[in-house]
N, C-alpha and C positions, 0 to 999 in steps of 0.2 A: 368707429370713425371710418366710414367708407370712403371719405375724401382721400385719405392717405392710401388706401388700396388702389384707387384710380390713378393717383399721382405716381405710385410705384410702377404700375403697369405702363404708364406713359414713359417713365424713365427707361424701362427695359426696351420699349419699342424704339425710342430715340437712339439708344446705344446700338441697337441692332441695325437700324436703317441709316443712321447718319453718324458713322464712327468718327468723323472729323470734328465733331462738337463734343463738348463736355457738358454734362447736366448735373445739377446738384439740388438737393432738397433743402429748403430753408423754412424756418418757423416765423410766422408773423408776430408782431407785438400783441395783436388781438388773437383770438382763437383762430387757428387755421394754419395752413402751409402753402408754399408756392415753390415752383421750380424755376431755376435760373439756367438758361441755355446760352452758351457762348462758344466761340470758335476755339479750337485747340491751337490754331495757327495764327499767331499775331505778328505782324510786321511792325517793328518800332517806328519806321517812318510812314506807316500807313500807305505805302505805295501799292502793295499787293493785296491787302485785306483791310476791311473796314472794321474798326474796333467798336462793334455793337453787340448787344445782347438782348435776349428775349426773356420775359417773365411770363410764366404760365400759372394761372389759377383755375381751380375747378370748383364749381358749385354743384354738389351732388344732389341737392334738393330740386334743381331745375335742369340738370344734365347740361350745364353750360361750361365750356372751356374757353377762357379768355386768354388771348396772346397779345402782349404788348411788346413792341420792339423799341429799344432805346439806343441812342448814340452814346459814345463814351462820356459825353458831357451830361448824360441823363435826360436829354431832350427826347420827347416821344416822337418816334418816326412813323409808327403805324399801330393800329389796334385792330384786332379781329375777334369775333365771337363765333364759336363753333359748337357743335354737339359732339360729345365724346364718341358716340357710336357711328357717326357719319363716315362713310367710306367712298373712295373713288371707284366707280364701277370698272373703269378701264384698267387700272393698275392694282386694284384691290387693297390699297393702302388707306389707313385713316387719313382724313382730310387735314388733321393737324400736322401729320408727318409731311404731307405735300407742301403745306405752307412753310414749315421750317426748312424743307429742302430748298424751296424757292428763296427764302431769306438768306440762308447760309451758303448755299452753293453759288449764289450770285457774288458773294463776297469772299469765298474761300478759294 
């Protein structure tokens, strides 16, 4: 199951580059796994942080990483589809890390 290998690599990259979020691996009802990324810092009154989370899924047959951002009410806020190996030339980071930085550093 190479999907799990890719997801574990994503977990390690997120932990290294974005320590202010927590990431957890979950199993779907159907075959497969997904990652849930959420802020470690939550403000009960939502004055300083937005209570949102991201779900990451990876399709290893097509090298597609899908990122969906949800509100605390589970409303879809945004969707993105990326390739696992795409990197930003300027910073040298994977594009999924840059997207997560944009999502969570805007709200953390």
